VEXBAGU-724820 format. One record per atom (N, C-alpha, C, O, CB): residue in one letter; x, y, z. Coordinates in steps of 0.05 Angstrom, whole numbers, padded with zeros to 5 digits, always signed. Glycine has a CB too. Layout:
N
AXYZ/...
END
This chain:
253
X+00154+00002-00396/X+00181+00001-00380/X+00183-00024-00364/X+00198-00024-00344/X+00184+00025-00361/X+00170-00044-00371/X+00170-00071-00355/X+00198-00081-00357/X+00211-00079-00377/X+00148-00095-00368/X+00208-00093-00334/X+00232-00107-00333/X+00257-00087-00334/X+00279-00095-00343/X+00232-00128-00357/X+00253-00063-00326/X+00274-00043-00323/X+00293-00055-00301/X+00285-00066-00281/X+00262-00013-00315/X+00320-00050-00307/X+00339-00059-00288/X+00339-00042-00260/X+00339-00018-00261/X+00367-00057-00301/X+00338-00054-00238/X+00334-00040-00215/X+00357-00044-00194/X+00375-00060-00198/X+00307-00049-00205/X+00356-00030-00173/X+00374-00034-00151/X+00357-00030-00126/X+00337-00016-00127/X+00399-00014-00153/X+00365-00043-00103/X+00351-00041-00077/X+00369-00034-00055/X+00393-00039-00056/X+00337-00068-00070/X+00357-00023-00033/X+00374-00015-00011/X+00356-00013+00014/X+00332-00008+00012/X+00388+00013-00017/X+00367-00017+00037/X+00353-00014+00063/X+00361+00016+00069/X+00384+00024+00068/X+00364-00037+00088/X+00340+00033+00075/X+00346+00060+00080/X+00332+00069+00107/X+00315+00054+00118/X+00337+00078+00055/X+00340+00093+00116/X+00328+00103+00141/X+00311+00128+00133/X+00321+00146+00119/X+00351+00110+00162/X+00288+00130+00142/X+00270+00153+00135/X+00267+00168+00160/X+00254+00158+00178/X+00241+00144+00125/X+00278+00193+00162/X+00274+00208+00188/X+00244+00218+00191/X+00231+00226+00172/X+00293+00233+00190/X+00236+00216+00217/X+00212+00227+00224/X+00214+00239+00252/X+00206+00227+00272/X+00191+00206+00223/X+00224+00264+00254/X+00231+00274+00280/X+00255+00259+00293/X+00276+00256+00280/X+00207+00271+00297/X+00251+00250+00317/X+00273+00234+00330/X+00272+00205+00322/X+00290+00191+00330/X+00271+00236+00360/X+00251+00196+00307/X+00248+00169+00297/X+00262+00165+00271/X+00259+00180+00252/X+00220+00161+00296/X+00278+00143+00269/X+00288+00134+00243/X+00273+00109+00234/X+00274+00088+00247/X+00319+00129+00244/X+00259+00111+00212/X+00241+00091+00202/X+00258+00072+00184/X+00272+00081+00166/X+00216+00104+00187/X+00256+00046+00190/X+00269+00029+00170/X+00252+00028+00145/X+00227+00028+00148/X+00275+00001+00181/X+00262+00026+00123/X+00248+00022+00096/X+00263+00010+00076/X+00288+00011+00077/X+00239+00048+00085/X+00249-00003+00057/X+00259-00018+00035/X+00257-00001+00010/X+00234+00007+00004/X+00245-00044+00032/X+00279+00006-00006/X+00276+00024-00029/X+00285+00006-00051/X+00305-00009-00049/X+00293+00051-00028/X+00267+00008-00073/X+00274-00004-00100/X+00270+00017-00119/X+00251+00033-00117/X+00257-00028-00108/X+00289+00019-00140/X+00290+00039-00159/X+00302+00032-00186/X+00320+00015-00187/X+00304+00061-00147/X+00294+00043-00207/X+00309+00037-00232/X+00337+00048-00230/X+00343+00066-00214/X+00295+00050-00257/X+00356+00036-00245/X+00383+00044-00244/X+00389+00065-00268/X+00409+00078-00269/X+00400+00019-00246/X+00368+00066-00287/X+00373+00086-00308/X+00371+00115-00296/X+00358+00121-00276/X+00353+00083-00332/X+00385+00133-00311/X+00383+00161-00304/X+00354+00171-00312/X+00342+00160-00330/X+00406+00177-00320/X+00345+00190-00300/X+00320+00202-00306/X+00303+00208-00281/X+00314+00204-00259/X+00305+00184-00325/X+00279+00216-00283/X+00262+00221-00261/X+00236+00202-00264/X+00227+00196-00286/X+00254+00254-00259/X+00226+00193-00242/X+00206+00172-00242/X+00182+00179-00221/X+00186+00193-00201/X+00220+00143-00234/X+00158+00170-00228/X+00139+00169-00206/X+00146+00154-00183/X+00165+00138-00185/X+00115+00159-00215/X+00134+00155-00161/X+00140+00142-00136/X+00116+00127-00127/X+00094+00134-00133/X+00149+00161-00115/X+00122+00105-00111/X+00100+00090-00098/X+00108+00083-00071/X+00130+00074-00066/X+00092+00065-00114/X+00090+00088-00052/X+00094+00079-00026/X+00079+00053-00021/X+00055+00052-00024/X+00086+00101-00006/X+00095+00032-00014/X+00083+00004-00010/X+00080-00001+00020/X+00099+00000+00036/X+00101-00019-00023/X+00053-00007+00028/X+00047-00007+00057/X+00042-00039+00062/X+00026-00053+00050/X+00020+00013+00065/X+00058-00047+00084/X+00057-00073+00092/X+00033-00085+00103/X+00015-00070+00111/X+00076-00076+00109/X+00030-00112+00105/X+00010-00126+00121/X+00020-00126+00149/X+00040-00113+00156/X+00005-00155+00111/X+00006-00142+00166/X+00014-00143+00195/X+00042-00157+00199/X+00053-00158+00221/X-00008-00158+00213/X+00053-00168+00176/X+00079-00185+00178/X+00105-00169+00173/X+00126-00181+00170/X+00079-00207+00158/X+00103-00141+00173/X+00124-00125+00169/X+00133-00123+00140/X+00119-00132+00121/X+00146-00135+00186/X+00155-00110+00136/X+00166-00110+00108/X+00180-00133+00103/X+00204-00135+00103/X+00184-00087+00103/X+00164-00154+00097/X+00175-00182+00091/X+00181-00185+00061/X+00181-00166+00046/X+00154-00205+00100/X+00185-00210+00054/X+00193-00218+00026/X+00172-00209+00007/X+00178-00199-00015/X+00198-00250+00024/X+00146-00211+00015/X+00124-00206-00003/X+00125-00176-00009/X+00125-00168-00032/X+00096-00214+00009/X+00125-00160+00012/X+00126-00131+00007/X+00149-00121-00008/X+00147-00103-00025/X+00126-00118+00031/X+00172-00133-00001/X+00196-00125-00018/X+00194-00133-00048/X+00203-00119-00066/X+00223-00139-00007/X+00182-00155-00052/X+00176-00163-00081/X+00157-00143-00095/X+00161-00136-00118/X+00164-00192-00082/X+00139-00134-00081/X+00118-00116-00093/X+00133-00090-00100/X+00130-00080-00123/X+00093-00109-00072/X+00150-00080-00082/X+00165-00055-00088/X+00185-00060-00110/X+00191-00041-00124/X+00180-00045-00063/X+00195-00083-00114/X+00213-00091-00137/X+00197-00092-00163/X+00206-00083-00184/X+00227-00120-00132/X+00171-00102-00161/X+00155-00102-00185/X+00151-00076-00195/X+00151-00071-00219/X+00129-00115-00180/X+00146-00056-00177/X+00142-00029-00185/X+00166-00017-00197/X+00165-00004-00217/X+00132-00013-00162/X+00188-00022-00185/X+00213-00012-00195/X+00219-00020-00224/X+00228-00004-00240/X+00234-00020-00178/X+00215-00046-00229/X+00217-00058-00255/X+00198-00045-00276/X+00204-00045-00299/X+00212-00088-00252/X+00177-00034-00268/X+00156-00020-00284/X+00164+00012-00287/X+00151+00027-00301/X+00125-00024-00270/X+00185+00020-00273/X+00195+00047-00279/X+00185+00065-00255/X+00180+00089-00259/X+00184+00057-00310/X+00182+00056-00232/X+00175+00073-00209/X+00198+00071-00188/X+00214+00052-00187/X+00147+00064-00197/X+00199+00092-00171/X+00215+00090-00144/X+00195+00082-00124/X+00176+00096-00118/X+00229+00119-00135/X+00201+00057-00112/X+00183+00046-00093/X+00197+00044-00065/X+00219+00035-00062/X+00173+00019-00103/X+00181+00053-00046/X+00193+00052-00018/X+00170+00038-00001/X+00146+00043-00004/X+00200+00084-00006/X+00179+00020+00017/X+00163+00007+00037/X+00173+00013+00065/X+00193+00001+00075/X+00162-00024+00031/X+00161+00033+00079/X+00169+00037+00106/X+00157+00018+00127/X+00135+00009+00122/X+00161+00064+00114/X+00170+00013+00146/X+00158-00005+00167/X+00138+00009+00182/X+00141+00033+00186/X+00180-00015+00185/X+00117-00002+00191/X+00096+00012+00207/X+00099+00006+00239/X+00087+00017+00257/X+00065+00002+00197/X+00118-00014+00242/X+00120-00022+00270/X+00147-00013+00283/X+00159-00027+00300/X+00117-00052+00273/X+00158+00010+00273/X+00185+00018+00280/X+00184+00025+00311/X+00204+00021+00324/X+00196+00042+00262/X+00163+00036+00323/X+00162+00045+00351/X+00161+00021+00369/X+00172+00022+00391/X+00138+00063+00356/X+00148-00002+00362/X+00145-00023+00380/X+00160-00047+00371/X+00168-00062+00389/X+00118-00029+00384/X+00165-00052+00347/X+00180-00077+00339/X+00197-00072+00314/X+00191-00081+00292/X+00160-00101+00334/X+00219-00056+00318/X+00238-00051+00296/X+00250-00077+00289/X+00259-00093+00305/X+00259-00031+00304/X+00251-00079+00262/X+00264-00103+00248/X+00244-00128+00246/X+00251-00149+00236/X+00290-00112+00265/X+00218-00124+00257/X+00201-00148+00256/X+00195-00155+00226/X+00186-00138+00210/X+00174-00143+00273/X+00198-00178+00220/X+00191-00191+00195/X+00180-00220+00200/X+00195-00238+00208/X+00216-00192+00176/X+00153-00223+00195/X+00140-00247+00199/X+00134-00264+00172/X+00136-00254+00150/X+00116-00241+00213/X+00126-00289+00177/X+00116-00304+00156/X+00087-00305+00159/X+00075-00285+00167/X+00127-00331+00154/X+00074-00329+00154/X+00045-00334+00153/X+00035-00355+00171/X+00012-00365+00168/X+00037-00340+00126/X+00050-00363+00190/X+00042-00383+00210/X+00020-00372+00230/X+00019-00348+00233/X+00067-00393+00226/X+00005-00387+00243/X-00013-00378+00264/X+00003-00360+00285/X-00008-00340+00294/X-00025-00403+00277/X+00026-00368+00292/X+00040-00352+00310/X+00050-00326+00301/X+00053-00307+00317/X+00062-00367+00319/X+00057-00323+00274/X+00064-00299+00260/X+00039-00280+00262/X+00040-00256+00270/X+00073-00305+00230/X+00017-00292+00254/X-00009-00276+00253/X-00015-00265+00280/X-00022-00241+00282/X-00033-00293+00244/X-00013-00281+00301/X-00017-00271+00329/X+00001-00247+00335/X-00008-00225+00344/X-00011-00293+00350/X+00025-00252+00330/X+00047-00232+00335/X+00041-00207+00321/X+00042-00185+00333/X+00074-00243+00327/X+00036-00208+00294/X+00031-00185+00277/X+00008-00170+00285/X+00009-00145+00284/X+00028-00193+00250/X-00013-00182+00293/X-00037-00171+00303/X-00032-00155+00328/X-00044-00134+00331/X-00057-00191+00306/X-00015-00167+00346/X-00008-00152+00371/X+00006-00125+00365/X+00000-00104+00377/X+00010-00169+00389/X+00024-00125+00345/X+00037-00103+00339/X+00019-00081+00325/X+00021-00057+00330/X+00060-00111+00321/X+00001-00091+00307/X-00017-00075+00292/X-00036-00059+00315/X-00042-00035+00312/X-00035-00094+00272/X-00043-00073+00335/X-00060-00062+00354/X-00047-00037+00370/X-00059-00020+00383/X-00069-00085+00373/X-00022-00038+00367/X-00006-00017+00381/X-00001+00009+00365/X+00010+00029+00375/X+00021-00028+00387/X-00012+00008+00339/X-00008+00032+00321/X-00032+00050+00323/X-00054+00043+00332/X-00005+00023+00291/X-00026+00074+00315/X-00050+00094+00314/X-00050+00108+00287/X-00029+00109+00273/X-00048+00117+00339/X-00072+00116+00279/X-00076+00130+00255/X-00058+00156+00252/X-00049+00162+00230/X-00103+00137+00254/X-00054+00171+00274/X-00039+00194+00274/X-00009+00187+00271/X+00005+00201+00256/X-00045+00208+00300/X+00002+00166+00283/X+00030+00158+00280/X+00034+00149+00250/X+00053+00157+00236/X+00037+00135+00301/X+00016+00133+00243/X+00019+00121+00214/X+00018+00141+00193/X+00033+00141+00173/X-00003+00102+00209/X+00000+00159+00196/X+00000+00181+00175/X+00026+00199+00176/X+00037+00207+00156/X-00025+00199+00179/X+00034+00203+00202/X+00060+00216+00204/X+00083+00203+00192/X+00101+00216+00182/X+00065+00220+00230/X+00083+00176+00192/X+00106+00161+00181/X+00102+00161+00150/X+00123+00162+00136/X+00106+00131+00192/X+00079+00161+00140/X+00074+00161+00111/X+00084+00191+00100/X+00097+00194+00080/X+00041+00155+00104/X+00076+00210+00116/X+00084+00238+00107/X+00115+00238+00106/X+00127+00248+00087/X+00072+00261+00128/X+00129+00226+00128/X+00159+00224+00126/X+00170+00209+00103/X+00191+00215+00092/X+00168+00212+00151/X+00155+00187+00095/X+00164+00174+00070/X+00160+00191+00046/X+00176+00191+00028/X+00150+00148+00065/X+00139+00206+00044/X+00136+00226+00022/X+00159+00247+00022/X+00170+00252+00001/X+00109+00240+00024/X+00164+00259+00043/X+00185+00277+00045/X+00213+00265+00037/X+00229+00279+00024/X+00187+00286+00074/X+00218+00238+00045/X+00243+00227+00040/X+00244+00222+00010/X+00266+00225-00001/X+00247+00202+00056/X+00222+00213-00004/X+00222+00210-00032/X+00228+00234-00047/X+00242+00232-00067/X+00197+00200-00041/X+00219+00257-00038/X+00223+00283-00050/X+00254+00293-00046/X+00263+00312-00059/X+00203+00304-00037/X+00267+00280-00031/X+00296+00287-00029/X+00313+00271-00051/X+00336+00277-00056/X+00308+00281+00001/X+00300+00253-00062/X+00316+00236-00082/X+00316+00248-00108/X+00294+00256-00117/X+00306+00208-00084/X+00338+00251-00123/X+00339+00266-00147/X+00325+00252-00170/X+00320+00265-00190/X+00367+00273-00155/X+00317+00225-00169/X+00304+00212-00190/X+00275+00210-00187/X+00262+00194-00201/X+00315+00186-00194/X+00262+00224-00168/X+00233+00223-00162/X+00221+00249-00170/X+00230+00271-00165/X+00228+00217-00132/X+00198+00243-00186/X+00180+00265-00195/X+00164+00269-00169/X+00148+00251-00162/X+00161+00257-00222/X+00168+00292-00155/X+00158+00297-00128/X+00129+00300-00130/X+00116+00295-00110/X+00171+00322-00116/X+00116+00309-00152/X+00087+00313-00151/X+00073+00285-00162/X+00049+00286-00168/X+00080+00340-00170/X+00086+00264-00165/X+00074+00241-00175/X+00078+00216-00157/X+00095+00199-00163/X+00083+00236-00203/X+00063+00214-00135/X+00067+00197-00116/X+00040+00180-00111/X+00019+00193-00107/X+00077+00212-00091/X+00040+00154-00111/X+00017+00138-00105/X+00023+00120-00082/X+00045+00120-00072/X+00008+00123-00129/X+00002+00105-00074/X+00007+00083-00053/X-00007+00060-00058/X-00028+00061-00071/X+00000+00091-00027/X+00002+00036-00048/X-00011+00012-00049/X-00008-00003-00023/X+00013-00002-00011/X-00001-00003-00072/X-00028-00018-00013/X-00027-00031+00013/X-00041-00057+00013/X-00060-00062-00002/X-00039-00013+00034/X-00033-00073+00030/X-00045-00103+00032/X-00053-00108+00060/X-00038-00103+00078/X-00025-00127+00023/X-00077-00119+00063/X-00087-00128+00089/X-00088-00103+00109/X-00101-00083+00103/X-00069-00151+00102/X-00076-00106+00130/X-00072-00079+00147/X-00065-00056+00130/X-00076-00034+00134/X-00050-00082+00168/X-00047-00060+00110/X-00037-00036+00093/X-00059-00028+00074/X-00060-00005+00067/X-00011-00043+00075/X-00077-00046+00066/X-00100-00039+00051/X-00118-00019+00065/X-00129+00000+00054/X-00115-00063+00045/X-00121-00024+00091/X-00137-00006+00106/X-00122+00022+00110/X-00134+00043+00108/X-00143-00019+00134/X-00096+00020+00115/X-00078+00043+00119/X-00079+00061+00094/X-00083+00085+00097/X-00049+00033+00125/X-00075+00049+00071/X-00075+00066+00046/X-00101+00080+00043/X-00101+00102+00033/X-00069+00051+00021/X-00124+00068+00050/X-00150+00082+00047/X-00150+00109+00062/X-00160+00130+00054/X-00175+00063+00057/X-00137+00106+00088/X-00136+00129+00104/X-00115+00148+00093/X-00119+00173+00094/X-00130+00121+00132/X-00092+00138+00083/X-00072+00156+00073/X-00081+00170+00046/X-00068+00189+00037/X-00047+00140+00069/X-00102+00159+00034/X-00110+00171+00008/X-00121+00199+00014/X-00124+00215-00004/X-00131+00152-00007/X-00127+00205+00038/X-00136+00231+00045/X-00113+00252+00045/X-00118+00276+00045/X-00148+00231+00072/X-00088+00244+00045/X-00065+00263+00043/X-00063+00275+00015/X-00066+00261-00005/X-00038+00248+00050/X-00060+00301+00015/X-00060+00314-00011/X-00036+00307-00030/X-00035+00315-00053/X-00060+00344-00007/X-00016+00293-00019/X+00007+00289-00034/X+00003+00258-00050/X+00017+00251-00068/X+00036+00291-00012/X-00017+00244-00040/X-00022+00219-00051/X-00040+00222-00075/X-00063+00230-00071/X-00034+00201-00030/X-00033+00218-00099/X-00048+00222-00122/X-00065+00199-00132/X-00084+00203-00147/X-00030+00231-00143/X-00058+00175-00123/X-00073+00150-00132/X-00067+00129-00111/X-00046+00128-00099/X-00065+00140-00161/X-00087+00110-00108/X-00086+00091-00086/X-00096+00065-00096/X-00115+00065-00112/X-00104+00101-00062/X-00083+00040-00087/X-00092+00014-00092/X-00094+00001-00065/X-00074-00001-00051/X-00074-00002-00111/X-00118-00007-00058/X-00123-00018-00031/X-00129-00048-00035/X-00149-00054-00049/X-00146-00003-00016/X-00114-00068-00024/X-00120-00097-00026/X-00129-00105+00000/X-00116-00102+00021/X-00094-00113-00036/X-00152-00117-00001/X-00166-00131+00020/X-00162-00119+00048/X-00155-00131+00068/X-00158-00160+00021/X-00168-00094+00047/X-00166-00076+00073/X-00189-00084+00091/X-00212-00079+00083/X-00168-00042+00066/X-00186-00095+00114/X-00209-00101+00131/X-00214-00078+00152/X-00197-00062+00160/X-00203-00129+00146/X-00238-00078+00160/X-00245-00059+00181/X-00250-00031+00175/X-00256-00014+00192/X-00225-00058+00199/X-00247-00025+00148/X-00250+00005+00140/X-00276+00016+00149/X-00276+00039+00157/X-00246+00009+00110/X-00300+00002+00147/X-00324+00014+00156/X-00330+00017+00186/X-00347+00032+00196/X-00344-00001+00144/X-00314+00002+00199/X-00320+00003+00230/X-00299+00005+00248/X-00303+00000+00272/X-00333-00019+00239/X-00273+00014+00238/X-00251+00017+00257/X-00231+00035+00243/X-00233+00043+00220/X-00237-00012+00265/X-00212+00041+00259/X-00187+00057+00251/X-00167+00052+00271/X-00172+00047+00295/X-00192+00089+00249/X-00139+00052+00260/X-00118+00045+00277/X-00117+00063+00304/X-00116+00088+00303/X-00092+00046+00261/X-00117+00049+00324/X-00115+00066+00351/X-00143+00074+00361/X-00145+00085+00383/X-00098+00092+00347/X-00162+00069+00346/X-00190+00076+00355/X-00198+00102+00347/X-00182+00118+00338/X-00192+00074+00385/X-00225+00109+00349/X-00236+00134+00340/X-00256+00130+00318/X-00265+00107+00314/X-00215+00152+00331/X-00263+00149+00304/X-00282+00149+00282/X-00272+00129+00260/X-00249+00131+00253/X-00285+00177+00271/X-00288+00111+00249/X-00280+00091+00230/X-00267+00106+00204/X-00275+00128+00195/X-00307+00073+00222/X-00248+00094+00194/X-00235+00105+00169/X-00254+00112+00149/X-00250+00133+00135/X-00215+00086+00157/X-00275+00097+00145/X-00294+00103+00124/X-00307+00132+00125/X-00315+00144+00105/X-00316+00083+00125/X-00307+00142+00149/X-00319+00168+00152/X-00302+00192+00141/X-00311+00215+00138/X-00323+00173+00182/X-00276+00185+00134/X-00260+00203+00121/X-00260+00202+00091/X-00243+00215+00078/X-00234+00201+00131/X-00278+00186+00080/X-00278+00181+00050/X-00281+00207+00036/X-00266+00212+00017/X-00303+00162+00041/X-00297+00225+00045/X-00299+00251+00029/X-00274+00267+00027/X-00272+00285+00011/X-00319+00270+00043/X-00252+00259+00044/X-00226+00274+00041/X-00208+00261+00022/X-00186+00271+00018/X-00212+00277+00066/X-00215+00239+00011/X-00197+00224-00008/X-00192+00243-00031/X-00211+00255-00041/X-00210+00195-00017/X-00166+00245-00040/X-00159+00266-00059/X-00156+00255-00086/X-00155+00272-00105/X-00134+00279-00051/X-00154+00230-00091/X-00149+00220-00119/X-00164+00192-00121/X-00175+00181-00102/X-00116+00217-00125/X-00162+00182-00146/X-00175+00159-00153/X-00164+00134-00135/X-00141+00134-00128/X-00171+00153-00185/X-00180+00115-00128/X-00175+00093-00111/X-00186+00067-00124/X-00209+00066-00133/X-00188+00097-00084/X-00171+00047-00126/X-00182+00020-00132/X-00180+00004-00106/X-00162+00009-00089/X-00166+00005-00157/X-00199-00014-00105/X-00200-00032-00081/X-00206-00061-00090/X-00224-00066-00107/X-00223-00021-00061/X-00191-00079-00078/X-00190-00107-00089/X-00198-00124-00066/X-00186-00122-00044/X-00162-00115-00101/X-00217-00142-00071/X-00225-00161-00049/X-00231-00189-00061/X-00239-00191-00084/X-00250-00151-00034/X-00228-00209-00046/X-00234-00236-00051/X-00261-00243-00041/X-00267-00238-00018/X-00214-00254-00039/X-00280-00255-00058/X-00305-00262-00048/X-00307-00283-00029/X-00328-00286-00016/X-00319-00268-00067/X-00286-00298-00025/X-00282-00317-00005/X-00267-00311+00019/X-00258-00328+00034/X-00270-00338-00017/X-00264-00284+00023/X-00248-00274+00045/X-00266-00276+00070/X-00286-00263+00071/X-00237-00244+00040/X-00259-00293+00090/X-00276-00296+00111/X-00274-00271+00132/X-00291-00268+00150/X-00269-00323+00124/X-00252-00255+00128/X-00251-00233+00147/X-00264-00207+00138/X-00269-00189+00154/X-00223-00226+00154/X-00271-00206+00113/X-00283-00183+00101/X-00309-00189+00088/X-00309-00197+00065/X-00266-00170+00081/X-00331-00187+00101/X-00356-00194+00089/X-00364-00176+00067/X-00355-00153+00066/X-00378-00194+00108/X-00381-00186+00047/X-00390-00173+00024/X-00403-00145+00033/X-00399-00125+00020/X-00410-00191+00009/X-00416-00146+00055/X-00429-00122+00066/X-00409-00099+00068/X-00415-00076+00059/X-00441-00128+00095/X-00386-00104+00079/X-00365-00084+00083/X-00357-00071+00057/X-00356-00047+00055/X-00341-00096+00097/X-00352-00088+00035/X-00345-00080+00010/X-00364-00060-00003/X-00358-00040-00015/X-00341-00103-00006/X-00390-00069+00001/X-00411-00055-00007/X-00414-00027+00004/X-00422-00008-00010/X-00434-00069-00002/X-00408-00027+00031/X-00408-00001+00046/X-00387+00018+00033/X-00393+00041+00026/X-00401-00006+00079/X-00363+00007+00028/X-00341+00023+00019/X-00348+00034-00008/X-00343+00058-00014/X-00315+00006+00017/X-00361+00018-00025/X-00368+00026-00053/X-00390+00046-00052/X-00390+00065-00068/X-00378+00001-00070/X-00409+00043-00033/X-00432+00065-00031/X-00419+00090-00022/X-00426+00112-00031/X-00456+00056-00009/X-00401+00089-00005/X-00390+00115+00008/X-00372+00130-00013/X-00374+00154-00015/X-00371+00108+00034/X-00356+00114-00028/X-00341+00126-00050/X-00360+00141-00071/X-00355+00163-00081/X-00325+00104-00062/X-00382+00124-00077/X-00403+00136-00096/X-00414+00162-00086/X-00414+00182-00100/X-00426+00117-00101/X-00423+00161-00060/X-00435+00182-00050/X-00420+00209-00048/X-00432+00230-00049/X-00443+00174-00027/X-00392+00205-00046/X-00374+00226-00045/X-00362+00233-00073/X-00346+00251-00076/X-00353+00219-00027/X-00370+00218-00092/X-00360+00225-00119/X-00329+00222-00121/X-00315+00237-00135/X-00368+00255-00124/X-00320+00201-00107/X-00291+00194-00110/X-00286+00177-00134/X-00298+00155-00135/X-00280+00180-00085/X-00270+00184-00152/X-00263+00164-00174/X-00253+00137-00162/X-00235+00136-00146/X-00240+00177-00193/X-00267+00116-00172/X-00260+00091-00157/X-00269+00066-00175/X-00284+00070-00194/X-00275+00090-00127/X-00259+00042-00169/X-00267+00018-00177/X-00263-00003-00156/X-00243-00003-00142/X-00254+00013-00200/X-00283-00021-00154/X-00281-00042-00135/X-00281-00067-00150/X-00297-00072-00168/X-00303-00042-00113/X-00260-00084-00144/X-00257-00110-00156/X-00262-00132-00136/X-00250-00133-00114/X-00229-00112-00168/X-00281-00152-00144/X-00285-00173-00126/X-00281-00199-00141/X-00294-00204-00161/X-00313-00172-00112/X-00263-00216-00131/X-00256-00240-00145/X-00267-00264-00133/X-00261-00270-00110/X-00227-00242-00147/X-00284-00279-00150/X-00296-00304-00143/X-00274-00326-00138/X-00256-00330-00154/X-00316-00312-00165/X-00277-00339-00117/X-00258-00362-00111/X-00233-00351-00097/X-00216-00367-00090/X-00250-00376-00138/X-00229-00327-00093/X-00206-00315-00081/X-00211-00308-00051/X-00231-00296-00044/X-00199-00291-00096/X-00191-00315-00034/X-00194-00310-00006/X-00175-00286+00004/X-00164-00272-00013/X-00189-00336+00010/X-00173-00284+00029/X-00155-00261+00040/X-00127-00268+00032/X-00119-00292+00033/X-00157-00257+00071/X-00113-00248+00024/X-00083-00250+00016/X-00080-00264-00009/X-00060-00277-00013/X-00067-00266+00037/X-00099-00262-00028/X-00097-00275-00054/X-00076-00265-00073/X-00069-00278-00092/X-00122-00274-00067/X-00066-00241-00068/X-00045-00230-00084/X-00016-00240-00077/X+00004-00236-00091/X-00047-00201-00083/X-00016-00253-00053/X+00014-00259-00043/X+00020-00289-00050/X+00006-00307-00040/X+00018-00255-00009/X+00039-00293-00066/X+00045-00319-00076/X+00062-00333-00054/X+00070-00356-00059/X+00059-00318-00104/X+00066-00322-00032/X+00079-00337-00007/X+00058-00350+00012/X+00065-00365+00030/X+00095-00316+00011/X+00033-00343+00006/X+00010-00353+00023/X-00005-00373+00009/X-00007-00374-00016/X-00009-00330+00031/X-00015-00392+00027/X-00032-00415+00016/X-00055-00405+00001/X-00065-00419-00017/X-00042-00435+00037/X-00065-00380+00007/X-00090-00368-00005/X-00085-00355-00033/X-00103-00343-00044/X-00101-00347+00014/X-00060-00357-00042/X-00052-00343-00067/X-00070-00355-00089/X-00074-00379-00091/X-00020-00347-00073/X-00080-00337-00105/X-00098-00344-00129/X-00084-00329-00153/X-00086-00305-00155/X-00131-00335-00125/X-00072-00344-00169/X-00054-00334-00189/X-00072-00317-00212/X-00064-00296-00221/X-00038-00360-00202/X-00095-00329-00218/X-00113-00314-00237/X-00121-00286-00226/X-00117-00266-00239/X-00139-00330-00242/X-00132-00287-00202/X-00140-00261-00191/X-00117-00242-00187/X-00120-00218-00194/X-00154-00266-00164/X-00093-00251-00177/X-00073-00236-00174/X-00062-00222-00200/X-00054-00198-00201/X-00054-00252-00161/X-00063-00238-00221/X-00052-00227-00247/X-00072-00207-00257/X-00064-00186-00268/X-00047-00249-00269/X-00098-00211-00253/X-00119-00190-00261/X-00114-00166-00245/X-00112-00144-00257/X-00148-00199-00257/X-00111-00168-00219/X-00107-00145-00202/X-00084-00131-00209/X-00086-00106-00209/X-00106-00153-00174/X-00061-00143-00215/X-00038-00127-00222/X-00040-00112-00248/X-00030-00090-00252/X-00015-00145-00224/X-00055-00125-00266/X-00060-00111-00291/X-00075-00084-00287/X-00068-00063-00298/X-00076-00127-00311/X-00095-00086-00270/X-00110-00064-00264/X-00093-00043-00247/X-00096-00018-00252/X-00136-00072-00250/X-00079-00051-00231/X-00059-00032-00217/X-00042-00016-00235/X-00040+00009-00233/X-00041-00048-00200/X-00029-00033-00254/X-00011-00021-00272/X-00026+00002-00290/X-00016+00024-00294/X+00002-00043-00291/X-00049-00006-00298/X-00063+00014-00314/X-00069+00038-00298/X-00066+00061-00308/X-00089+00003-00325/X-00078+00035-00273/X-00089+00056-00255/X-00064+00075-00251/X-00067+00099-00256/X-00100+00044-00225/X-00041+00066-00243/X-00017+00081-00238/X-00005+00096-00260/X+00004+00118-00259/X+00003+00064-00228/X-00006+00080-00283/X+00004+00091-00309/X-00013+00115-00318/X-00002+00135-00327/X+00004+00069-00332/X-00037+00113-00315/X-00056+00134-00323/X-00054+00158-00305/X-00054+00180-00315/X-00084+00124-00322/X-00051+00154-00279/X-00053+00178-00260/X-00026+00189-00251/X-00024+00212-00242/X-00069+00170-00234/X-00006+00175-00254/X+00021+00184-00247/X+00038+00193-00272/X+00061+00201-00269/X+00036+00163-00232/X+00026+00189-00296/X+00038+00199-00320/X+00067+00191-00322/X+00084+00208-00318/X+00037+00229-00323/X+00072+00165-00328/X+00099+00155-00330/X+00112+00170-00353/X+00100+00175-00374/X+00100+00123-00335/X+00137+00179-00348/X+00151+00192-00370/X+00173+00174-00381/X+00179+00154-00368/X+00162+00220-00361/X+00183+00179-00402/X+00205+00161-00414/X+00231+00166-00399/X+00237+00189-00391/X+00210+00166-00447/X+00244+00145-00397/X+00271+00146-00383/X+00291+00158-00398/X+00294+00150-00421/X+00282+00119-00376/X+00307+00178-00389/X+00330+00188-00406/X+00354+00170-00401/X+00357+00157-00380/X+00337+00218-00399/X+00370+00170-00423/X+00392+00152-00422/X+00418+00167-00422/X+00439+00155-00421/X+00391+00133-00444/
END
């Protein structure tokens, strides 16, 4: 289903009194499709995250990217300058695991209101801060499959404080792939090994991909750290993972 014609829209996802800004990308064809929740880096739902959502839509998914900073910085969209990094980190520090999971549950509920979504076929993918978030969100029963890209701090922290996210590994409900660059200065090899050991211990279906010569953010072609070879291999593995576990169906015409 590669290169399916798509449409995109800015939408509002209700979560109680909160209206969460989100970017929606979906095939224009009639039919029902699996869905993917795309979770941002610290830079908001910027061009990179929108492009990831569009890549999924072109492969035959309904993809939604909800902002995680709606409570503190609605509309925030950063680039990759040191100033953007500092600002994004500040907003990240104001999030909590409880609020983030609440927002992801709201995105799931929103997807299920769409007539072209297979409500029982929802996966998630996240990058950087979002890579950490999707590891946590993988504990939700509605998330069937997860791809986590260079999620830092999983073994020793959680948004808002409390027990580290890795302590929830036993509650992960479906397969998870995690992608790391061996040149990532922010995520030591020891952390990726801790994650792998915990997934093995809890018998969670998983695969860990470590790319030589790749640094943090290697999947993003808007960053200086972009590594085309690693990004292409990672995307191939993501496609195979989601196709296998979300059971893509043929599009009706």
